[in-house]
C-alpha angles and dihedrals in degrees: 000000000000117000097273091140092072091068091055096044091053089060095050117096111206098150094237127072091211090059090051091052091050090049089051092052091046095049091048091050093049092046093051093050109027110184095024121123116256093257091048093048094047094047101204135056092241092054092043092051090049090051092053091048090051093051090048095048111111089203088068107085116198088210090060090055092046091047092052091050090049091053091057089047089056089054091054091050093059111108094024116126092216134004122204114216100206113195131194141147129226134178124233111212119216096159092126090056093073096170095057111116127220100029125135139206119286129206088301109053092222091058121080133200144090137300122229121199111191133188111198120196109223129184120233087253092059103258115138105233097188144280115308095180139000134180125195122188146152117236116241109248089217091064092062113115097015098105095123093053092048090061090070096048126091116266090252089067094055136076086240088076086083089081092055095043091051093047091052093045091048094051092047094049098043095043090087091052091064096226134131111252125208119187113216123190144151131249097292088069093060090117119143093214088058090057090048093050091048090052090050091050094040089236126155123237144176115193131171110238124240101169127064093224131201118254126230112250095357132100098219132066135248101268096048090049096055094040089058092055119101116267128228134178119262103185124247138310128207113242113204120230121258136185093279102033140042124237115272146169108250121206110223135211116195136200124184137186139162117232142166115236122222110231116241121252119249128193099258095196093054092049093047089052092048093051090049089055094045106040094154098055113111114246113234107170124052110267090238120043116221130194113278125209113218141172115243123206121186112196117192128177116235119219099351117196116277112277094014121113111240120244113255121175124174104195128191121197144160090215118103115271099177097117136043090247092054091048091049090050090052090051092047091052091053092048089059089059086085089074093074089055089052088049092056089046091055091045093054104030101028099039093028094217092167088068094060112119106195100139095224131067092223090060090049091052091054092047090049090054089059097042090047090069093044091052091051091051092053091049092046090053091054096053100032088062090053099045098037104026094158094058115114116265089226085087087075108017137055117229096259089051097053092041091052090046092055092045090055093048094051110020094176097046127084113255109248120238094229121071119244123246123268097263094051093048095047092049090051090049090050091051088061086056096051103276108147097199094214119164094258096042097087119201121338120263131230094265097059090042095054091045091050093045091055092051092047092051090052090050092049090053090052092046092052091047090055091049091054094041108030089167087075089074109104112223114224094239092052097052116118120209125194 
């Protein structure tokens, strides 16, 4: 890969130039060999030892690395008409690493690990521009089994505050970029305080509903209201394949209404007591929740294939949904939410962060801050080639890399002097990772690209070694066969 890491490193403040140089070397090593163990990626014992010392150094703050990466993301967002801030949470399971300190329970109480909440900046075209915010934490074991009590606490006392913190951080960071921001999230983000904060900050959002909420001034609830609205066709949407279903074009039927939501009741006495006990916690939501007017879009698949569950999305938004074009835009924004799931897939399956054995959670958090940027770059490469196929491949490859790539693809042809475009280069990289490039195969996915990139990087290292030591080439007449 080209030296894209230098831009990020220059934005990271670690207080020591030597630490920045080590971070640069570590990020380059992880990017060249995604999925490799730390010793394999570093190559030598000295570099491996230095990497472990870096990850164990308390002077290295993971937040400083994440903040530097976010600054470069803001730079990429400049000039965009709209930026989607796509939020999602995933768990990182280290249950098999029983001696690791500082982990917490996951969704299943007998599993231990960390949670990662990521906010990915995505262009309106569907290109991931980078991480704008990321939180990593271990859940407190003492909080397990207290869900009913948490319902009465202020949002700042709950894990759900992650949605609000990320919204606030995103708006503050992207304000200087001069772009419109739209937060996009799935059902877990159906939190009334998030709607209230977005209204206060004049921030756009599209969130899939989980709760059938009460309406202000109406007897019925949200779902009955939108289901009673007239339906009209809204074209088709492409549904990606998964492990249990093939890809398909889904015909959609859409209903839309505009309603005012009734704010939920909270136990005032409990919240007053909590705030008295936590006077230094930053307030995120307004102290008094007011009714919020939202657009509601119900998307239902018409005539799904036999045995396949029909699509059904109930979307809430503060964006206008008065016309078919506005409704379609809202649906398209929600469809791009899937990119943050792909990002977490690359982080866990491509970079294999769940295989890290660093014995302490604080070391894992630092390592995750480095791998987080590498995972974004791999995902960006996948979608940049699809959205901007004519871009030059020199955005991702040095000259010796693209020339070697073309030589491998056509061994008998002369290597051209001009570099290929992005799509051609990425497809050739993916072929090294197992992509067959048949007519019906479509564009390569992240998995074949990261496999191919790793193979290409190994080949480039060998190619450079032969350039520096041409005497290593074994002449045919001097070969010895046993």
